[in-house]
C-alpha positions in Angstrom: 152.2 79.7 60.6 153.2 82.4 62.7 150.8 85.3 61.6 153.4 87.9 60.4 151.6 88.1 57.0 148.5 89.2 58.7 150.1 91.6 60.8 152.3 93.2 57.8 148.9 93.8 55.6 147.9 97.2 55.4 144.6 96.1 54.0 143.8 93.3 56.7 142.8 90.7 54.2 144.7 87.6 55.4 142.7 85.6 57.8 143.8 82.2 59.3 142.0 78.7 59.4 141.0 77.5 62.7 140.2 73.5 63.2 137.4 73.7 60.7 139.6 71.8 58.3 141.5 70.0 60.5 144.8 70.4 62.6 147.1 70.3 59.2 145.6 73.6 58.0 145.2 75.4 61.7 146.8 78.9 61.3 147.4 78.8 57.4 146.6 82.0 56.0 143.5 82.4 53.4 141.7 85.5 51.7 138.1 86.0 51.1 137.8 88.3 48.5 134.6 89.7 49.1 135.1 90.6 52.8 138.5 92.3 52.1 140.7 91.8 48.9 144.4 91.8 48.4 145.7 95.4 47.3 149.1 93.5 45.7 151.3 95.5 48.0 153.6 92.6 48.7 154.3 93.3 52.4 153.1 89.7 53.2 156.0 88.0 51.3 158.4 90.8 52.9 157.7 89.5 56.2 157.2 85.6 55.8 160.2 83.8 57.6 159.4 80.5 55.8 158.9 81.6 52.1 155.4 80.1 52.7 154.2 83.2 50.9 157.3 84.3 48.4 158.8 87.5 48.6 157.7 89.2 45.4 159.1 92.8 44.0 156.6 95.6 44.0 156.7 95.8 40.4 154.2 94.6 37.3 156.5 91.9 35.9 157.4 90.0 39.2 153.9 90.4 40.2 152.3 88.9 37.1 155.3 86.0 37.0 155.0 84.8 40.9 151.6 85.9 42.3 148.9 83.3 41.5 146.2 83.4 44.1 143.3 82.2 41.5 141.7 84.1 38.7 138.3 85.9 38.0 135.3 84.4 36.4 132.4 86.5 35.0 128.9 85.1 35.3 127.4 86.8 32.4 123.8 86.2 33.6 124.6 88.5 36.6 126.9 91.2 35.0 125.0 94.3 34.6 127.2 95.0 31.4 126.1 91.7 29.9 122.5 92.9 30.6 122.4 96.2 28.4 123.1 98.4 31.2 127.0 100.1 31.4 128.7 99.2 34.5 132.4 98.8 34.4 133.2 98.4 38.4 135.3 95.5 38.3 137.5 96.9 35.5 138.0 100.4 37.4 138.9 98.4 40.7 141.5 96.3 39.0 145.1 97.3 40.0 146.1 95.7 36.7 143.7 97.3 34.2 144.1 96.2 30.5 146.3 93.6 31.8 144.5 91.4 34.2 140.9 92.8 32.8 139.9 94.6 29.9 136.2 96.2 28.8 134.5 96.4 25.5 131.2 97.4 24.5 128.7 98.8 27.0 131.9 98.0 29.5 131.4 94.2 29.2 134.3 92.9 31.2 136.7 90.2 29.7 139.1 88.6 32.4 142.5 88.0 30.7 145.1 85.2 31.4 147.4 87.9 33.8 144.9 88.2 36.3 146.5 87.2 39.7 143.3 86.8 41.5 143.7 89.6 43.9 139.9 90.1 44.2 139.2 93.7 44.3 136.9 93.0 41.2 134.8 90.9 43.3 134.8 92.9 46.1 133.7 95.9 44.3 130.8 94.2 42.2 127.7 95.9 43.0 125.4 92.8 41.9 124.4 90.4 44.9 125.5 87.6 44.2 128.3 89.4 42.9 129.0 88.6 39.1 132.4 88.3 39.2 134.1 85.9 41.4 137.8 84.8 42.3 138.5 81.0 41.9 141.2 80.1 44.0 144.5 78.4 42.7 145.3 75.5 44.7 148.2 74.4 43.1 
């Protein structure tokens, strides 16, 4: 809980818990995708001295194998593309298009099993409340 991950993050997406969750979680890093999403640069793992954040090579296969921040979930009742309006913003924001998310007719998004939960889709969603959200993976 040294803060090096946050200092290394070029997107400044890493926050730290205070006392709100008790002493055990103080200074534990977390991300709020709607505020600032992860760009999958993997620099946080490069600087972590304890391996609390794993070092991951900046290549597709290692990212898909090791990065599990969560998974996007679409609320079809809020998503413009499911309301008959073409959008596709979430798909275009995804750093892993056609791997983590794909689009069908009218740019209706479908989240795939390879979604790593970076949150760029949630951050880019033009709906309020957003139609796509990251469900954290606490495992």
